[in-house]
N, C-alpha and C positions, 0 to 999 in steps of 0.2 A: 611647574615645567622643567626638564635640566636643558641648561645652552648644550647644541651641538656645536666641534667647529666650526671653522668655515669652510674647508673642504671636505667632504665625500671620505677623503684616506683618514681620516682622524688625527692631521698635522704631519702625521709624516711625509717623505721626500723621497724618492727613487733618483739613484743619476749612477750616470755610467760612468765616469767620472773620479779615476782613479787619486786621482790627487785633493778632492776635499775628505778636509778633515785631518786632515795633516799640515795643519799652521805651525809655521818656523819663525820660532825667536828668529829678529835680527841678528848680525855679530855686532859685538860692542868695538863702537868705534875706539880707536884711539884719542888718549882726553886731550890733544890737543886740536882734534875735529869736533867735537862736543863744545855746541852751543847752549851755554845754562844760564838761566833768566831767576833769579832771585827776588822773588815775592812778597810782600805782608800782607795778609790773611785776617780783618775780627770778625770776630766770632759771638756769637751769643754771647753775653755777660762781660763784654768788651774784653773778649779774653785775644789774644795776637796768635798769630797761625805765621813759622816762615814755609816757606812754599818754592822749590828749588823743581825748575821746569825744563825738557828741553834732551832728557840722557835718551840715548839712544845708545841699546845693547840687550845686554839676558838680564833678566830677570836679579841672578843672583848676582851680576856683577853690581846692578843699582841695587839690594841690599847689604853688601858690602860696605859702596858709599856710603849708601844711610846712615848703617850702623857706626863707620868712621866718624863721617856728621854727628852722631848724637854724641859718642863717645867726649869729640874736643870740645863741644858743646855743654856738655853734663848737662843733659835734658831730656827725654821722651820723644818720642815720634813715630812715624810711620811709613812704607813704601809701598805705592801700590801704583799699578797701573801708568808706568812711567816718572811718577811723582814724590817727592824727598819733601813730607812732613817732619818741622819740628816747630813742638812747642814752645813760645816765648818768642821777641823780635831778639835774632840771630845775624840778619843780614851782613854786617861788618865780618864778626867771624867765618862764617861760611864764604866769606866774597876772601878772605884773605887767604883761606885754607884752599880755597881751589885754584886762587890764584897761584900759588905757592906749587901746590899741584901740576900744576900748568894743563888745567881745562884751563879754559876760554868764558870767562863767567863775568855776568856785568846785573849791577841791579836794576830790574823792571817794578813798573806803576810809578805813583805816588813818591 
């Protein structure tokens, strides 16, 4: 037997609000107003990942910062949903670079 969606409309929703679906990216804050936190996470296989959270701004600016950090540390990584991931423990390098560039950053966690 085929499962039906909970509503009789088949999951469709109608609205008269003209602003629905036009989500705007927040403007990128200047580096002095950014409050970044640098975490160290351990994954399966005892792998370490440096995670930078708290970036407020456009995805393009996040990608630029992530690309710069990856090249400074010489590692791979990813940027997604306001989070920068770097492979390995690079908290000290990242903290030194971010404070040099004027970001308000600090180590977080244990």
